[in-house]
All heavy atoms as an XYZ file, in Angstrom:
851
protein
N      -4.186      7.268    -85.397
C      -4.284      6.014    -84.673
C      -3.057      5.788    -83.796
O      -3.181      5.350    -82.666
C      -4.454      4.889    -85.698
C      -4.568      3.528    -85.084
S      -6.150      3.369    -84.250
C      -6.009      1.734    -83.683
N      -1.869      6.105    -84.331
C      -0.635      5.917    -83.578
C      -0.618      6.819    -82.347
O      -0.147      6.414    -81.279
C       0.588      6.191    -84.468
C       1.946      5.902    -83.859
C       2.027      4.429    -83.465
C       3.053      6.242    -84.819
N      -1.159      8.016    -82.476
C      -1.218      8.951    -81.363
C      -2.074      8.372    -80.223
O      -1.711      8.470    -79.056
C      -1.762     10.301    -81.832
C      -1.590     11.372    -80.777
O      -0.720     11.287    -79.928
N      -2.410     12.406    -80.847
N      -3.223      7.777    -80.543
C      -4.087      7.168    -79.531
C      -3.385      6.003    -78.844
O      -3.514      5.814    -77.641
C      -5.394      6.679    -80.147
C      -6.326      7.823    -80.471
O      -6.217      8.900    -79.907
N      -7.246      7.594    -81.393
N      -2.655      5.206    -79.617
C      -1.912      4.080    -79.048
C      -0.878      4.565    -78.053
O      -0.729      3.986    -76.981
C      -1.263      3.254    -80.158
C      -0.499      2.083    -79.650
C      -1.147      0.944    -79.189
C       0.901      2.122    -79.593
C      -0.438     -0.122    -78.689
C       1.617      1.048    -79.096
C       0.950     -0.088    -78.643
N      -0.163      5.634    -78.404
C       0.845      6.189    -77.491
C       0.202      6.713    -76.215
O       0.744      6.522    -75.110
C       1.619      7.323    -78.181
C       2.567      6.829    -79.263
O       2.895      5.616    -79.246
O       2.953      7.653    -80.105
N      -0.948      7.335    -76.346
C      -1.658      7.839    -75.169
C      -2.113      6.695    -74.268
O      -1.989      6.762    -73.038
C      -2.845      8.707    -75.591
C      -2.459     10.046    -76.175
C      -3.657     10.835    -76.676
O      -4.798     10.463    -76.332
O      -3.441     11.813    -77.389
N      -2.636      5.646    -74.886
C      -3.082      4.480    -74.119
C      -1.901      3.821    -73.423
O      -2.001      3.428    -72.263
C      -3.837      3.486    -75.026
C      -5.148      4.106    -75.472
C      -4.059      2.169    -74.315
C      -5.889      3.306    -76.532
N      -0.796      3.722    -74.123
C       0.407      3.118    -73.556
C       0.916      3.928    -72.378
O       1.288      3.385    -71.333
C       1.473      2.971    -74.633
C       2.630      2.102    -74.229
C       3.600      1.892    -75.359
O       3.583      2.587    -76.374
N       4.472      0.898    -75.210
N       0.938      5.257    -72.514
C       1.384      6.129    -71.430
C       0.443      6.035    -70.223
O       0.879      5.937    -69.081
C       1.479      7.587    -71.894
C       2.011      8.518    -70.805
C       2.011      9.950    -71.271
C       2.511     10.921    -70.237
N       2.176     10.694    -68.876
N      -0.873      6.026    -70.505
C      -1.856      5.908    -69.429
C      -1.689      4.581    -68.693
O      -1.731      4.525    -67.465
C      -3.273      6.025    -69.985
C      -4.419      5.949    -68.986
C      -4.333      7.087    -67.975
C      -5.753      5.995    -69.704
N      -1.463      3.519    -69.431
C      -1.261      2.205    -68.825
C      -0.021      2.194    -67.949
O      -0.038      1.660    -66.834
C      -1.156      1.147    -69.913
O      -0.901     -0.101    -69.374
N       1.055      2.792    -68.438
C       2.311      2.868    -67.665
C       2.087      3.693    -66.401
O       2.532      3.294    -65.313
C       3.406      3.490    -68.511
C       4.739      3.591    -67.805
C       5.792      4.240    -68.694
C       7.077      4.360    -67.953
N       7.507      5.721    -67.749
N       1.389      4.811    -66.509
C       1.117      5.663    -65.347
C       0.271      4.905    -64.317
O       0.544      4.982    -63.106
C       0.374      6.941    -65.765
C       1.257      7.895    -66.551
O       2.486      7.712    -66.560
O       0.698      8.826    -67.170
N      -0.722      4.162    -64.781
C      -1.567      3.399    -63.860
C      -0.772      2.315    -63.142
O      -0.999      2.065    -61.959
C      -2.749      2.779    -64.619
C      -3.777      3.799    -64.995
O      -3.839      4.893    -64.442
N      -4.614      3.476    -65.976
N       0.137      1.665    -63.828
C       0.968      0.637    -63.198
C       1.873      1.260    -62.121
O       2.058      0.681    -61.062
C       1.801     -0.104    -64.239
C       1.002     -1.041    -65.108
S       0.188     -2.347    -64.159
C       1.600     -3.258    -63.601
N       2.425      2.426    -62.419
C       3.272      3.103    -61.433
C       2.471      3.512    -60.187
O       2.934      3.359    -59.069
C       3.937      4.325    -62.063
C       5.017      3.979    -63.076
C       5.552      5.190    -63.840
O       5.066      6.322    -63.600
O       6.446      4.984    -64.657
N       1.251      4.004    -60.423
C       0.399      4.385    -59.314
C       0.040      3.171    -58.478
O       0.081      3.211    -57.239
C      -0.881      5.095    -59.841
C      -0.505      6.481    -60.376
C      -1.938      5.198    -58.755
C      -1.629      7.177    -61.124
N      -0.318      2.078    -59.124
C      -0.664      0.846    -58.402
C       0.528      0.327    -57.606
O       0.372     -0.116    -56.462
C      -1.156     -0.211    -59.377
N       1.716      0.383    -58.200
C       2.912     -0.087    -57.486
C       3.202      0.796    -56.263
O       3.563      0.291    -55.191
C       4.113     -0.092    -58.425
N       3.033      2.090    -56.421
C       3.259      3.018    -55.303
C       2.239      2.757    -54.182
O       2.593      2.715    -52.995
C       3.157      4.456    -55.791
C       3.496      5.486    -54.746
C       3.424      6.908    -55.284
O       3.472      7.109    -56.512
O       3.327      7.818    -54.450
N       0.996      2.551    -54.575
C      -0.051      2.278    -53.585
C       0.223      0.957    -52.884
O       0.084      0.845    -51.662
C      -1.413      2.235    -54.275
O      -2.412      1.920    -53.346
N       0.621     -0.062    -53.628
C       0.917     -1.370    -53.042
C       2.091     -1.246    -52.068
O       2.071     -1.871    -51.008
C       1.249     -2.391    -54.131
C       1.568     -3.756    -53.586
C       0.564     -4.567    -53.102
C       2.878     -4.209    -53.546
C       0.837     -5.813    -52.584
C       3.171     -5.456    -53.029
C       2.156     -6.278    -52.549
N       3.086     -0.451    -52.410
C       4.230     -0.241    -51.500
C       3.775      0.394    -50.188
O       4.229     -0.005    -49.108
N       2.879      1.374    -50.267
C       2.361      2.016    -49.060
C       1.575      1.036    -48.202
O       1.732      0.999    -46.977
C       1.445      3.193    -49.430
O       2.150      4.193    -50.089
N       0.762      0.214    -48.845
C      -0.026     -0.764    -48.112
C       0.893     -1.785    -47.444
O       0.710     -2.147    -46.270
C      -1.037     -1.478    -49.058
C      -1.678     -2.682    -48.382
C      -2.105     -0.506    -49.510
N       1.885     -2.225    -48.169
C       2.827     -3.226    -47.633
C       3.560     -2.682    -46.409
O       3.628     -3.359    -45.363
C       3.837     -3.615    -48.712
O       4.759     -4.528    -48.225
N       4.054     -1.469    -46.481
C       4.750     -0.853    -45.345
C       3.802     -0.678    -44.149
O       4.164     -0.946    -43.000
C       5.318      0.503    -45.726
C       6.624      0.432    -46.486
C       7.234      1.820    -46.577
C       7.430      2.155    -48.048
N       7.956      3.498    -48.251
N       2.586     -0.230    -44.438
C       1.611     -0.025    -43.369
C       1.244     -1.308    -42.663
O       1.146     -1.358    -41.430
N       1.027     -2.378    -43.438
C       0.675     -3.662    -42.834
C       1.834     -4.240    -42.024
O       1.610     -4.857    -40.975
C       0.221     -4.660    -43.908
C      -1.134     -4.355    -44.555
C      -1.411     -5.348    -45.694
C      -2.251     -4.366    -43.531
N       3.047     -4.017    -42.485
C       4.206     -4.473    -41.711
C       4.283     -3.751    -40.371
O       4.574     -4.352    -39.333
C       5.503     -4.281    -42.505
C       5.673     -5.256    -43.637
C       6.920     -4.947    -44.485
O       7.600     -3.949    -44.260
N       7.186     -5.803    -45.436
N       4.031     -2.444    -40.397
C       4.059     -1.661    -39.157
C       2.961     -2.110    -38.198
O       3.189     -2.240    -36.993
C       3.903     -0.165    -39.470
N       1.775     -2.407    -38.746
C       0.685     -2.870    -37.905
C       1.011     -4.247    -37.320
O       0.774     -4.498    -36.131
C      -0.634     -2.893    -38.708
C      -1.079     -1.464    -38.998
C      -1.730     -3.655    -37.957
C      -2.193     -1.340    -39.996
N       1.549     -5.132    -38.133
C       1.921     -6.461    -37.639
C       2.971     -6.366    -36.529
O       2.892     -7.095    -35.527
C       2.435     -7.321    -38.784
N       3.945     -5.482    -36.690
C       4.969     -5.303    -35.660
C       4.346     -4.765    -34.383
O       4.697     -5.201    -33.270
C       6.058     -4.366    -36.160
N       3.422     -3.834    -34.513
C       2.740     -3.259    -33.342
C       1.938     -4.325    -32.606
O       1.972     -4.413    -31.374
C       1.832     -2.110    -33.785
C       1.121     -1.414    -32.639
C       2.071     -0.691    -31.696
O       3.112     -0.198    -32.136
O       1.741     -0.632    -30.486
N       1.226     -5.160    -33.355
C       0.424     -6.231    -32.732
C       1.340     -7.218    -32.018
O       1.043     -7.659    -30.896
C      -0.460     -6.924    -33.793
C      -1.078     -8.201    -33.244
C      -1.555     -5.980    -34.276
N       2.452     -7.578    -32.652
C       3.393     -8.524    -32.026
C       3.967     -7.943    -30.742
O       4.066     -8.651    -29.724
C       4.511     -8.873    -33.004
N       4.315     -6.669    -30.755
C       4.833     -6.018    -29.551
C       3.776     -6.001    -28.439
O       4.077     -6.255    -27.284
C       5.268     -4.580    -29.840
C       6.538     -4.509    -30.669
O       7.247     -5.536    -30.788
O       6.826     -3.417    -31.211
N       2.530     -5.702    -28.815
C       1.448     -5.672    -27.821
C       1.221     -7.072    -27.232
O       1.045     -7.213    -26.016
C       0.172     -5.147    -28.439
C      -1.020     -5.294    -27.516
C      -1.140     -4.492    -26.383
C      -2.002     -6.234    -27.745
C      -2.202     -4.623    -25.505
C      -3.072     -6.379    -26.876
C      -3.164     -5.562    -25.758
O      -4.229     -5.719    -24.913
N       1.248     -8.090    -28.079
C       1.043     -9.450    -27.586
C       2.132     -9.864    -26.593
O       1.843    -10.460    -25.561
C       1.002    -10.440    -28.745
C      -0.267    -10.351    -29.558
C      -0.244    -11.263    -30.766
O       0.817    -11.593    -31.286
N      -1.401    -11.650    -31.238
N       3.361     -9.521    -26.930
C       4.478     -9.845    -26.035
C       4.319     -9.118    -24.689
O       4.444     -9.737    -23.626
C       5.806     -9.451    -26.684
C       7.011     -9.755    -25.840
C       8.295     -9.317    -26.517
C       9.475     -9.549    -25.582
N      10.688     -8.938    -26.044
N       4.015     -7.838    -24.757
C       3.833     -7.041    -23.534
C       2.659     -7.582    -22.718
O       2.746     -7.707    -21.494
C       3.588     -5.583    -23.918
C       3.365     -4.662    -22.753
C       3.068     -3.248    -23.244
C       2.531     -2.399    -22.118
N       1.914     -1.178    -22.587
N       1.574     -7.904    -23.393
C       0.398     -8.423    -22.707
C       0.682     -9.755    -22.013
O       0.255     -9.991    -20.892
C      -0.739     -8.582    -23.718
O      -1.893     -9.099    -23.106
N       1.412    -10.621    -22.707
C       1.767    -11.913    -22.103
C       2.639    -11.712    -20.861
O       2.415    -12.359    -19.832
C       2.510    -12.776    -23.130
C       2.937    -14.111    -22.573
C       2.029    -15.137    -22.423
C       4.253    -14.323    -22.199
C       2.422    -16.369    -21.894
C       4.658    -15.537    -21.687
C       3.741    -16.559    -21.531
N       3.618    -10.811    -20.960
C       4.497    -10.551    -19.815
C       3.718     -9.983    -18.635
O       3.930    -10.383    -17.489
C       5.626     -9.612    -20.235
C       6.623    -10.251    -21.180
C       7.597     -9.238    -21.790
O       7.437     -8.028    -21.590
O       8.534     -9.701    -22.477
N       2.814     -9.053    -18.912
C       2.023     -8.472    -17.837
C       1.072     -9.499    -17.233
O       0.865     -9.515    -16.011
C       1.224     -7.267    -18.353
C       2.087     -6.062    -18.668
C       1.325     -4.914    -19.309
O       0.127     -5.108    -19.649
O       1.921     -3.853    -19.486
N       0.511    -10.363    -18.056
C      -0.353    -11.425    -17.556
C       0.395    -12.414    -16.673
O      -0.106    -12.840    -15.612
N       1.594    -12.771    -17.088
C       2.421    -13.678    -16.283
C       2.778    -13.058    -14.945
O       2.725    -13.725    -13.897
C       3.708    -14.025    -17.043
O       3.386    -14.723    -18.223
N       3.122    -11.782    -14.970
C       3.464    -11.076    -13.715
C       2.235    -11.003    -12.803
O       2.364    -11.154    -11.573
C       3.988     -9.680    -14.012
N       1.074    -10.809    -13.393
C      -0.150    -10.726    -12.577
C      -0.459    -12.065    -11.928
O      -0.858    -12.122    -10.757
C      -1.320    -10.267    -13.438
N      -0.278    -13.140    -12.679
C      -0.518    -14.476    -12.112
C       0.431    -14.735    -10.945
O       0.019    -15.232     -9.893
C      -0.380    -15.567    -13.203
C      -1.549    -15.458    -14.178
C      -0.327    -16.952    -12.588
C      -1.424    -16.343    -15.406
N       1.682    -14.377    -11.127
C       2.658    -14.543    -10.039
C       2.257    -13.742     -8.812
O       2.377    -14.215     -7.672
C       4.040    -14.143    -10.507
C       4.665    -15.101    -11.511
C       5.995    -14.596    -12.054
O       6.514    -13.594    -11.555
O       6.489    -15.239    -13.000
N       1.759    -12.530     -9.051
C       1.364    -11.671     -7.940
C       0.143    -12.251     -7.216
O       0.084    -12.227     -5.985
C       1.053    -10.276     -8.461
C       0.854     -9.245     -7.393
C       0.719     -7.849     -8.003
C       0.534     -6.802     -6.929
N       0.360     -5.455     -7.494
N      -0.804    -12.786     -7.981
C      -2.000    -13.393     -7.354
C      -1.613    -14.627     -6.546
O      -2.060    -14.809     -5.418
C      -3.064    -13.742     -8.422
C      -4.171    -14.614     -7.841
C      -3.654    -12.478     -9.038
N      -0.770    -15.465     -7.136
C      -0.356    -16.696     -6.451
C       0.445    -16.379     -5.184
O       0.327    -17.079     -4.176
C       0.459    -17.591     -7.416
C       1.108    -18.752     -6.681
C      -0.442    -18.104     -8.533
N       1.236    -15.322     -5.222
C       2.080    -14.969     -4.071
C       1.325    -14.217     -2.993
O       1.883    -13.956     -1.917
C       3.269    -14.147     -4.552
N       0.075    -13.873     -3.250
C      -0.705    -13.111     -2.271
C      -0.891    -13.908     -0.988
O      -1.118    -15.124     -1.020
C      -2.072    -12.752     -2.838
O      -1.946    -11.914     -3.960
N      -0.795    -13.220      0.123
C      -0.893    -13.862      1.442
C      -2.359    -14.053      1.891
O      -2.626    -14.885      2.744
C      -0.172    -13.014      2.487
C       1.285    -12.766      2.167
C       2.142    -13.785      2.809
C       3.591    -13.384      2.577
N       4.442    -14.518      2.389
N      -3.252    -13.271      1.319
C      -4.652    -13.400      1.712
C      -5.538    -13.374      0.481
O      -5.109    -12.952     -0.607
C      -5.051    -12.261      2.660
O      -5.062    -11.037      1.970
N      -6.767    -13.776      0.654
C      -7.721    -13.782     -0.446
C      -8.035    -12.363     -0.918
O      -8.181    -12.113     -2.110
C      -8.996    -14.496      0.010
C      -9.963    -14.952     -1.075
C      -9.272    -15.830     -2.081
C     -11.131    -15.688     -0.438
N      -8.103    -11.428      0.029
C      -8.359    -10.037     -0.326
C      -7.249     -9.472     -1.216
O      -7.528     -8.771     -2.197
C      -8.478     -9.166      0.934
C      -9.760     -9.423      1.699
O     -10.684    -10.022      1.116
O      -9.833     -9.022      2.890
N      -6.000     -9.772     -0.855
C      -4.868     -9.290     -1.662
C      -4.886     -9.936     -3.051
O      -4.544     -9.298     -4.040
C      -3.544     -9.587     -0.956
C      -3.329     -8.784      0.299
C      -3.145     -7.324     -0.015
C      -2.880     -6.550      1.267
N      -2.836     -5.112      1.012
N      -5.281    -11.188     -3.139
C      -5.351    -11.866     -4.426
C      -6.413    -11.224     -5.306
O      -6.174    -10.975     -6.496
C      -5.662    -13.350     -4.222
N      -7.600    -10.924     -4.744
C      -8.643    -10.256     -5.518
C      -8.209     -8.859     -5.938
O      -8.523     -8.398     -7.045
C      -9.948    -10.195     -4.714
C     -10.712    -11.485     -4.699
C     -11.157    -12.031     -3.509
C     -10.987    -12.170     -5.889
C     -11.860    -13.223     -3.488
C     -11.694    -13.360     -5.877
C     -12.124    -13.899     -4.676
N      -7.529     -8.184     -5.037
C      -7.042     -6.836     -5.358
C      -6.040     -6.876     -6.516
O      -6.118     -6.069     -7.463
C      -6.384     -6.229     -4.115
C      -5.918     -4.798     -4.290
C      -5.260     -4.245     -3.018
O      -5.764     -4.513     -1.922
O      -4.231     -3.571     -3.187
N      -5.131     -7.819     -6.469
C      -4.128     -7.949     -7.546
C      -4.805     -8.315     -8.870
O      -4.454     -7.776     -9.925
C      -3.088     -9.005     -7.180
N      -5.787     -9.194     -8.774
C      -6.519     -9.603     -9.980
C      -7.298     -8.430    -10.566
O      -7.298     -8.209    -11.779
C      -7.470    -10.745     -9.654
C      -8.196    -11.301    -10.840
C      -9.156    -12.415    -10.453
O      -9.583    -12.522     -9.303
N      -9.476    -13.253    -11.407
N      -7.943     -7.662     -9.728
C      -8.707     -6.494    -10.182
C      -7.800     -5.457    -10.842
O      -8.158     -4.869    -11.867
C      -9.447     -5.849     -9.006
O     -10.408     -6.735     -8.512
N      -6.639     -5.207    -10.239
C      -5.680     -4.273    -10.813
C      -5.242     -4.720    -12.191
O      -5.164     -3.928    -13.129
C      -4.460     -4.139     -9.919
C      -4.695     -3.387     -8.636
C      -3.468     -3.420     -7.707
O      -2.396     -3.888     -8.119
O      -3.606     -2.981     -6.555
N      -4.989     -6.018    -12.313
C      -4.564     -6.544    -13.624
C      -5.658     -6.394    -14.663
O      -5.402     -5.951    -15.767
C      -4.145     -8.015    -13.516
C      -3.978     -8.640    -14.868
C      -2.927     -8.266    -15.711
C      -4.906     -9.558    -15.350
C      -2.798     -8.812    -16.976
C      -4.783    -10.094    -16.614
C      -3.739     -9.727    -17.434
O      -3.620    -10.249    -18.691
N      -6.878     -6.770    -14.301
C      -7.976     -6.669    -15.269
C      -8.185     -5.227    -15.712
O      -8.422     -4.957    -16.894
C      -9.269     -7.230    -14.684
C      -9.324     -8.729    -14.638
C     -10.036     -9.367    -13.646
C      -8.659     -9.507    -15.571
C     -10.086    -10.752    -13.590
C      -8.695    -10.900    -15.516
C      -9.413    -11.528    -14.514
N      -8.092     -4.294    -14.783
C      -8.278     -2.877    -15.127
C      -7.169     -2.415    -16.073
O      -7.444     -1.786    -17.099
C      -8.277     -2.019    -13.858
C      -8.491     -0.557    -14.138
C      -8.471      0.278    -12.870
C      -8.642      1.742    -13.229
N      -8.403      2.625    -12.110
N      -5.924     -2.725    -15.739
C      -4.819     -2.279    -16.597
C      -4.838     -3.011    -17.941
O      -4.521     -2.420    -18.978
C      -3.471     -2.467    -15.894
O      -3.168     -3.843    -15.744
N      -5.246     -4.282    -17.948
C      -5.316     -5.035    -19.198
C      -6.387     -4.437    -20.114
O      -6.178     -4.286    -21.321
C      -5.605     -6.497    -18.927
N      -7.543     -4.082    -19.533
C      -8.620     -3.480    -20.328
C      -8.188     -2.129    -20.885
O      -8.389     -1.857    -22.073
C      -9.879     -3.328    -19.473
C     -10.986     -2.599    -20.177
C     -11.737     -3.249    -21.156
C     -11.279     -1.269    -19.898
C     -12.748     -2.574    -21.827
C     -12.286     -0.588    -20.553
C     -13.014     -1.244    -21.524
O     -14.004     -0.571    -22.195
N      -7.609     -1.296    -20.038
C      -7.156      0.027    -20.496
C      -6.088     -0.106    -21.570
O      -6.092      0.637    -22.569
C      -6.642      0.846    -19.320
C      -7.730      1.293    -18.374
C      -7.192      1.940    -17.102
O      -5.971      1.902    -16.856
O      -8.026      2.452    -16.326
N      -5.167     -1.044    -21.380
C      -4.133     -1.275    -22.383
C      -4.718     -1.761    -23.700
O      -4.286     -1.337    -24.791
N      -5.705     -2.645    -23.638
C      -6.349     -3.165    -24.830
C      -7.063     -2.045    -25.603
O      -6.930     -1.943    -26.828
C      -7.346     -4.272    -24.451
C      -8.109     -4.805    -25.607
C      -7.518     -5.677    -26.518
C      -9.434     -4.436    -25.824
C      -8.234     -6.177    -27.600
C     -10.144     -4.906    -26.910
C      -9.548     -5.790    -27.797
N      -7.822     -1.247    -24.889
C      -8.545     -0.147    -25.543
C      -7.561      0.831    -26.186
O      -7.747      1.256    -27.329
C      -9.481      0.582    -24.539
C     -10.046      1.853    -25.144
C     -10.615     -0.347    -24.107
N      -6.502      1.159    -25.475
C      -5.497      2.060    -26.031
C      -4.819      1.473    -27.257
O      -4.600      2.177    -28.255
N      -4.522      0.197    -27.204
C      -3.853     -0.450    -28.338
C      -4.772     -0.522    -29.549
O      -4.355     -0.305    -30.682
C      -3.380     -1.856    -27.938
C      -2.486     -2.510    -28.946
C      -1.147     -1.811    -29.124
O      -0.691     -1.114    -28.182
O      -0.551     -1.942    -30.204
N      -6.037     -0.847    -29.335
C      -6.980     -0.925    -30.449
C      -7.197      0.465    -31.074
O      -7.354      0.588    -32.293
C      -8.322     -1.514    -30.004
C      -8.235     -3.001    -29.659
S      -7.555     -4.025    -30.978
C      -5.951     -4.459    -30.309
N      -7.184      1.489    -30.248
C      -7.281      2.848    -30.780
C      -6.073      3.171    -31.645
O      -6.217      3.706    -32.755
C      -7.380      3.867    -29.618
O      -8.538      3.561    -28.832
C      -7.470      5.288    -30.126
N      -4.895      2.806    -31.155
C      -3.670      3.060    -31.907
C      -3.674      2.285    -33.233
O      -3.327      2.834    -34.281
C      -2.464      2.637    -31.056
C      -1.133      2.930    -31.705
C       0.004      2.586    -30.746
C       1.343      2.929    -31.343
N       2.446      2.641    -30.433
N      -4.085      1.018    -33.194
C      -4.121      0.213    -34.416
C      -5.165      0.761    -35.388
O      -4.944      0.803    -36.596
C      -4.345     -1.268    -34.079
C      -3.081     -1.816    -33.413
C      -4.704     -2.080    -35.330
C      -3.209     -3.221    -32.872
N      -6.281      1.221    -34.854
C      -7.304      1.851    -35.712
C      -6.755      3.074    -36.422
O      -7.015      3.279    -37.620
N      -5.980      3.886    -35.700
C      -5.353      5.057    -36.310
C      -4.333      4.640    -37.371
O      -4.195      5.298    -38.416
C      -4.694      5.917    -35.236
C      -5.687      6.609    -34.321
C      -5.030      7.250    -33.092
O      -3.812      7.077    -32.897
O      -5.769      7.905    -32.334
N      -3.633      3.558    -37.105
C      -2.650      3.069    -38.078
C      -3.342      2.609    -39.366
O      -2.852      2.869    -40.470
C      -1.806      1.936    -37.485
C      -0.865      2.387    -36.386
S       0.026      1.032    -35.604
C       1.301      0.733    -36.824
N      -4.510      1.955    -39.227
C      -5.265      1.548    -40.415
C      -5.803      2.759    -41.166
O      -5.832      2.772    -42.406
C      -6.424      0.621    -40.018
C      -6.049     -0.840    -40.010
C      -5.981     -1.542    -38.820
C      -5.754     -1.508    -41.193
C      -5.615     -2.883    -38.799
C      -5.397     -2.849    -41.181
C      -5.330     -3.528    -39.984
O      -4.980     -4.846    -39.973
N      -6.218      3.798    -40.445
C      -6.683      5.024    -41.099
C      -5.552      5.657    -41.897
O      -5.732      6.060    -43.053
C      -7.222      6.017    -40.048
O      -8.297      5.403    -39.339
C      -7.689      7.310    -40.696
N      -4.374      5.749    -41.287
C      -3.212      6.302    -41.989
C      -2.834      5.443    -43.181
O      -2.469      5.965    -44.239
C      -2.005      6.413    -41.043
C      -2.217      7.451    -39.946
O      -3.126      8.306    -40.095
O      -1.485      7.383    -38.941
N      -2.947      4.133    -43.031
C      -2.653      3.218    -44.130
C      -3.572      3.486    -45.309
O      -3.104      3.584    -46.460
C      -2.809      1.769    -43.649
C      -2.828      0.682    -44.731
C      -1.442      0.513    -45.324
C      -3.316     -0.619    -44.152
N      -4.861      3.638    -45.061
C      -5.788      3.879    -46.156
C      -5.537      5.222    -46.823
O      -5.629      5.348    -48.046
C      -7.239      3.760    -45.680
O      -7.532      4.739    -44.724
N      -5.182      6.226    -46.027
C      -4.867      7.539    -46.611
C      -3.618      7.455    -47.489
O      -3.587      8.007    -48.594
C      -4.655      8.572    -45.514
C      -5.927      8.979    -44.816
C      -5.616      9.974    -43.687
C      -6.852     10.326    -42.920
N      -6.559     11.219    -41.778
N      -2.574      6.755    -47.001
C      -1.342      6.624    -47.780
C      -1.569      5.811    -49.053
O      -0.964      6.085    -50.084
C      -0.242      5.961    -46.932
C       0.263      6.881    -45.836
O       0.014      8.088    -45.895
O       0.918      6.352    -44.899
N      -2.429      4.804    -48.979
C      -2.697      3.977    -50.156
C      -3.491      4.759    -51.194
O      -3.354      4.514    -52.389
C      -3.458      2.720    -49.755
N      -4.299      5.716    -50.755
C      -5.122      6.506    -51.681
C      -4.348      7.655    -52.340
O      -4.682      8.066    -53.441
C      -6.343      7.059    -50.936
C      -7.207      7.953    -51.763
C      -8.021      7.426    -52.766
C      -7.196      9.333    -51.579
C      -8.806      8.260    -53.528
C      -7.986     10.172    -52.339
C      -8.784      9.633    -53.328
O      -9.546     10.456    -54.111
N      -3.315      8.149    -51.672
C      -2.592      9.324    -52.165
C      -2.179      9.218    -53.629
O      -2.369     10.187    -54.387
C      -1.361      9.612    -51.295
C      -1.688     10.371    -50.053
C      -0.424     10.667    -49.257
C      -0.800     11.302    -47.937
N       0.335     11.517    -47.083
N      -1.620      8.109    -54.092
C      -1.207      8.057    -55.507
C      -2.371      8.231    -56.475
O      -2.178      8.689    -57.607
C      -0.585      6.665    -55.661
C      -0.207      6.248    -54.299
C      -1.177      6.908    -53.366
N      -3.571      7.909    -56.060
C      -4.730      7.984    -56.946
C      -5.373      9.381    -56.976
O      -6.205      9.662    -57.833
C      -5.790      6.954    -56.536
C      -5.325      5.540    -56.730
C      -4.883      4.780    -55.658
C      -5.310      4.976    -58.003
C      -4.443      3.477    -55.847
C      -4.869      3.692    -58.203
C      -4.437      2.926    -57.110
O      -3.986      1.649    -57.300
N      -4.974     10.255    -56.063
C      -5.560     11.593    -56.023
C      -5.339     12.355    -57.325
O      -6.248     12.985    -57.844
C      -5.008     12.386    -54.848
C      -5.516     11.907    -53.513
C      -4.887     12.663    -52.340
O      -3.818     13.271    -52.514
O      -5.472     12.587    -51.256
N      -4.126     12.305    -57.848
C      -3.832     12.981    -59.106
C      -4.587     12.373    -60.268
O      -5.030     13.084    -61.175
N      -4.749     11.103    -60.249
C      -5.479     10.393    -61.304
C      -6.938     10.814    -61.319
O      -7.518     11.017    -62.388
C      -5.348      8.882    -61.111
C      -5.967      7.990    -62.167
C      -5.225      8.175    -63.504
C      -5.872      6.540    -61.740
N      -7.540     10.947    -60.153
C      -8.930     11.341    -60.071
C      -9.125     12.770    -60.607
O     -10.125     13.083    -61.202
C      -9.454     11.266    -58.638
C      -9.460      9.863    -58.076
S     -10.433      8.772    -59.100
C      -9.965      7.211    -58.437
N      -8.117     13.593    -60.392
C      -8.174     14.966    -60.918
C      -8.169     14.999    -62.437
O      -8.813     15.839    -63.061
N      -7.472     14.052    -63.055
C      -7.437     13.990    -64.531
C      -8.793     13.642    -65.105
O      -9.190     14.166    -66.147
C      -6.411     12.943    -64.986
C      -4.987     13.309    -64.749
C      -4.047     12.205    -65.212
C      -2.600     12.508    -64.856
N      -1.706     11.415    -65.239
N      -9.521     12.766    -64.430
C     -10.824     12.360    -64.959
C     -11.883     13.424    -64.745
O     -12.859     13.481    -65.453
C     -11.277     11.050    -64.287
C     -10.521      9.860    -64.736
C      -9.843      9.068    -63.835
C     -10.449      9.502    -66.076
C      -9.128      7.949    -64.224
C      -9.746      8.414    -66.501
C      -9.085      7.629    -65.575
N     -11.659     14.271    -63.774
C     -12.609     15.339    -63.490
C     -12.567     16.462    -64.527
O     -13.466     17.247    -64.610
N     -11.515     16.520    -65.297
C     -11.353     17.594    -66.291
C     -12.056     17.269    -67.585
O     -12.284     16.236    -68.023
C      -9.873     17.857    -66.564
C      -9.196     18.411    -65.369
C      -7.736     18.679    -65.633
C      -7.073     19.251    -64.390
N      -5.697     19.519    -64.574
């Protein structure tokens, strides 16, 4: 009976360590994603402000439409690129969070 208790205690300790390691990976990953989103928002705001200034400063209606079109195109391309990057960051986050459990799954398979 004492042997089973020791095994259960060791298994419980191992599971807590794995959970803590996984939580640490998730925490770091979410911080990196939050920093990336904040950087993108700042950059997007600055580019939007510059575009508004360029449209307002345009001498003709054609130039204003041209400036607006350029901004919309670059904003769309930047958005798609950023969402792709954030998607990859979430994929990496899930892989890093799963890594500690890989060894545990191998134990149950035996």
